[in-house]
VORO-144718 format. One line per field, with one value per residue (C-alpha): residue in one letter; residue number from 0; y, z, x. Coordinates in steps of 0.02 Angstrom, whole numbers. Each point is the difference from the previous one (the first is absolute). Last residue first. Layout:
! residues N
guke <- (a	...)
bator <- (NUM	...)
north <- (Y	...)
up <- (Z	...)
east <- (X	...)
This chain:
! residues 198
guke <- (x	x	x	x	x	x	x	x	x	x	x	x	x	x	x	x	x	x	x	x	x	x	x	x	x	x	x	x	x	x	x	x	x	x	x	x	x	x	x	x	x	x	x	x	x	x	x	x	x	x	x	x	x	x	x	x	x	x	x	x	x	x	x	x	x	x	x	x	x	x	x	x	x	x	x	x	x	x	x	x	x	x	x	x	x	x	x	x	x	x	x	x	x	x	x	x	x	x	x	x	x	x	x	x	x	x	x	x	x	x	x	x	x	x	x	x	x	x	x	x	x	x	x	x	x	x	x	x	x	x	x	x	x	x	x	x	x	x	x	x	x	x	x	x	x	x	x	x	x	x	x	x	x	x	x	x	x	x	x	x	x	x	x	x	x	x	x	x	x	x	x	x	x	x	x	x	x	x	x	x	x	x	x	x	x	x	x	x	x	x	x	x	x	x	x	x	x	x)
bator <- (197	196	195	194	193	192	191	190	189	188	187	186	185	184	183	182	181	180	179	178	177	176	175	174	173	172	171	170	169	168	167	166	165	164	163	162	161	160	159	158	157	156	155	154	153	152	151	150	149	148	147	146	145	144	143	142	141	140	139	138	137	136	135	134	133	132	131	130	129	128	127	126	125	124	123	122	121	120	119	118	117	116	115	114	113	112	111	110	109	108	107	106	105	104	103	102	101	100	99	98	97	96	95	94	93	92	91	90	89	88	87	86	85	84	83	82	81	80	79	78	77	76	75	74	73	72	71	70	69	68	67	66	65	64	63	62	61	60	59	58	57	56	55	54	53	52	51	50	49	48	47	46	45	44	43	42	41	40	39	38	37	36	35	34	33	32	31	30	29	28	27	26	25	24	23	22	21	20	19	18	17	16	15	14	13	12	11	10	9	8	7	6	5	4	3	2	1	0)
north <- (6	-5	127	10	187	79	74	187	81	63	-132	-40	17	-100	21	-123	15	-158	33	168	46	-64	63	144	66	61	59	-19	86	124	-61	2	-81	-179	-37	-145	-149	-80	71	-42	61	-12	-17	115	-21	-151	21	-58	152	116	-66	124	141	-52	19	-142	-3	-186	-56	-111	-1	-42	29	-38	-4	-64	55	-136	-60	99	22	81	153	-100	-105	-176	-179	-47	-110	-44	-64	-119	-130	48	-157	90	-111	47	188	-20	-92	136	135	-74	-4	183	42	-86	80	179	80	-35	33	-112	-19	-50	-41	38	-110	-84	157	-43	-121	116	141	-92	-28	185	83	-77	-130	21	109	53	153	55	-106	-3	-46	-53	4	60	159	-9	84	-164	-73	153	-31	-172	69	70	-172	-101	56	95	-85	-171	9	67	-142	-133	54	135	133	75	-68	-76	-8	-157	-143	-20	96	-147	-111	135	50	-183	-9	166	-58	-170	82	133	-138	-97	163	41	-173	13	168	149	59	83	-102	-160	81	27	-183	-83	88	-125	-131	-166	35	-151	17	-110)
up <- (-1275	100	141	85	-15	-66	-171	-6	-112	-154	-106	-160	-159	-141	-182	-143	-180	-96	-142	-33	126	161	176	60	180	118	179	110	159	-96	-169	-174	-139	-38	-187	-76	-92	145	172	152	173	134	188	133	110	-62	-155	-26	84	-113	-163	-15	53	-138	-140	-94	-191	-39	-140	119	187	135	189	98	188	23	115	99	-56	-20	-191	-56	-76	-103	-71	63	-54	88	-70	131	-68	128	-115	-173	-107	-160	-11	173	-29	-170	73	132	-130	-124	133	45	-184	-17	160	-28	164	-16	136	-7	164	4	141	-76	-1	-158	-100	-182	19	110	-121	-146	111	39	-168	-91	61	-129	111	150	38	141	35	186	39	158	88	-84	-106	-187	-121	-43	-70	-104	-136	-36	-20	-177	-64	77	-56	-162	-78	71	-68	-167	-18	45	-122	11	135	26	177	122	-98	71	-118	-115	126	121	-110	-31	184	45	-115	67	181	-36	-98	136	130	-109	-45	185	36	-146	61	-113	-141	-102	-161	91	19	-189	-37	139	-36	-129	138	-63	81	111	176	47)
east <- (-1993	155	10	170	9	-159	40	10	-134	87	-93	97	-100	76	-50	21	66	38	-121	85	136	75	-27	-106	21	-138	36	-154	-66	-108	-45	80	-104	44	18	-98	70	95	-21	110	-55	138	0	69	-155	-98	-106	-181	-76	107	-73	-141	119	120	-124	-78	-1	25	114	102	6	129	-4	162	34	-177	-143	-89	-169	-165	-4	-162	77	122	-143	-31	3	163	135	130	164	75	67	60	-10	-50	-154	-60	23	-87	-148	-30	33	-127	-135	32	-9	-168	-69	56	58	189	127	155	94	180	122	172	154	-60	46	-5	-144	-101	44	-87	-153	-14	54	-87	-117	-139	-117	109	-105	120	153	45	179	90	164	159	-11	-32	120	86	-166	-53	128	-81	-176	24	56	-140	-174	28	153	-41	-179	61	128	-128	-136	-132	3	-171	-4	-121	-163	-73	-49	153	104	-12	113	128	4	26	150	65	-7	78	138	31	22	125	95	17	67	123	71	-32	103	-140	34	-59	-174	-21	55	-101	-165	-59	9	70	172	-16	76	147)
């Protein structure tokens, strides 16, 4: 049985998540707290504030994501991309982070959280040369949909937390939630390629 010595255990337990998800999130948040002393990853102070800022607002996003794959743009401190990788282990996940110290943190955090198969790439969104994903996420970044389109598979979704998405040709934008829990979903109107799994 897992020890409940992590200061994040109590706040995470209140979210109604599966024990294996809580265990991975605890390891991620504990590492974040340790790294945050020397690398500015989050302004959240204390376990409850970290859970409230980095995990709780991401939970409603998980069921909105399409099957397949996820690219998180500007992953920084791991929220939402790494958090979603733990909430949705069925997805293949790539975290895009150009800053060296944050990239190094994300690599260590993915290992610590026990989420195999998360690819951490030291690259900006406009330098990504891999396959497009069925989901693209970002948080508190002002990037327009045309800039993100090359990352997105036909029929895919862009989900933005903290910054609204401006309407763009070929996308339908819907807002979910309110206040700190608000997020925006842009659904690509380009038909998905039958049988294609990205």
